[in-house]
C-alpha positions in Angstrom: 0.0 0.0 0.0 1.4 3.4 -1.0 0.7 6.0 1.6 2.2 8.9 -0.5 -0.9 9.1 -2.6 -2.6 11.5 -0.1 -5.4 9.1 0.9 -5.9 8.5 4.6 -6.3 4.9 5.8 -8.4 4.0 8.8 -8.3 1.0 11.0 -11.7 0.0 12.3 -12.3 -2.3 15.2 -14.8 -5.1 15.4 -14.9 -5.1 19.2 -18.1 -5.5 21.1 -19.8 -2.1 21.1 -17.6 -0.5 18.4 -19.6 2.1 16.4 -20.1 1.5 12.7 -19.9 4.3 10.2 -22.8 4.9 7.7 -20.9 3.0 5.0 -20.3 -0.1 7.1 -22.7 -2.9 7.1 -23.8 -4.7 10.3 -22.7 -8.2 9.5 -23.6 -9.6 12.9 -26.7 -11.7 13.4 -28.3 -13.3 16.3 -26.4 -16.6 15.9 -23.1 -17.1 17.7 -20.0 -17.8 15.6 -17.9 -20.8 16.4 -15.3 -18.7 18.2 -17.9 -17.2 20.6 -18.9 -18.9 23.8 -22.3 -18.4 25.2 -20.8 -17.6 28.7 -18.1 -15.3 27.4 -17.8 -11.9 29.0 -17.3 -8.7 27.0 -13.7 -7.4 27.0 -12.9 -4.2 28.8 -12.4 -1.1 26.8 -8.9 -0.7 25.5 -7.1 2.2 27.1 -3.6 2.8 28.3 -4.2 1.4 31.8 -5.8 -1.9 30.5 -2.9 -2.2 28.0 -0.4 -1.8 31.0 -2.4 -4.3 33.0 -2.2 -6.8 30.1 1.6 -6.4 29.8 1.9 -6.8 33.6 -0.1 -10.0 33.5 2.0 -11.4 30.7 5.2 -10.6 32.7 3.7 -12.3 35.8 2.9 -15.4 33.7 6.5 -15.5 32.4 7.8 -15.1 35.9 5.8 -18.2 36.9 3.7 -16.1 39.4 0.4 -17.0 37.8 -0.7 -19.9 35.6 -0.9 -19.7 31.8 -4.5 -19.2 30.6 -4.9 -22.2 28.4 -3.0 -24.9 30.3 -3.4 -23.7 33.8 0.2 -24.5 34.4 2.9 -22.2 35.7 6.1 -22.0 33.7 9.0 -19.7 34.0 10.5 -17.9 31.0 12.9 -15.2 32.3 13.8 -14.1 28.8 10.2 -13.2 28.0 9.7 -11.7 31.4 12.7 -9.4 30.9 11.5 -8.5 27.4 8.0 -7.5 28.8 9.6 -5.5 31.6 11.9 -3.8 29.0 8.8 -3.1 26.9 7.1 -1.4 29.8 10.3 0.6 30.5 10.4 1.7 26.9 6.7 2.8 27.1 7.5 4.8 30.3 10.4 6.6 28.5 8.5 7.3 25.3 5.3 8.5 27.0 7.1 10.7 29.6 5.2 14.0 30.0 2.1 12.7 28.1 0.4 10.6 30.8 -2.2 11.4 33.3 -1.0 11.2 36.9 -2.9 8.0 37.6 -1.4 6.4 34.4 2.1 7.5 35.3 1.8 6.2 38.9 0.3 2.9 37.7 3.2 2.4 35.2 5.8 3.3 37.9 4.2 0.9 40.4 4.0 -2.0 37.8 7.7 -1.5 36.8 8.9 -1.4 40.4 6.9 -4.5 41.3 7.9 -6.5 38.3 11.6 -5.6 38.6 11.6 -6.7 42.3 9.8 -9.9 41.4 12.3 -10.5 38.6 15.3 -10.0 40.9 13.8 -12.3 43.5 13.0 -15.0 40.9 16.4 -15.0 39.3 18.5 -14.7 42.5 
C-alpha cells in the first residue's frame, strides 16, 4: 500500500460495542460464531491502563507467578519476562510527560513491582 498518494487509511475495530460508520454494514446476526462462547464476558475497553495491565499480567505469567491461561500450568521464562519489563520501561520513556498522573503512577508501580519480582526469581 502506498501512503504517499494522499489518501488516509483508517483502522476499524470489530470489538463489542464499536460504532459503525454509515458506509459499514452490520454483518452480525443473532447466531453465535464458532469462536464465541455463550458464557463469554465482554472485553474491557482498550485504554492505556488496560494495556499496561495486560503487559503486567504477561510478565507475571513469564515469571511463573500466575498460571498460563490455556493450560493452567505455571512455567518460568525469564527471557520473555525481561522482554516484557523492558517493553514497559520503553513505554515509560516514550510517554514521559504525556500521561495522566494515575497512568504515570500505575506504570511506575508496575515497573517497580515486576523488577523486584524478577530479581527475586532470578537470584
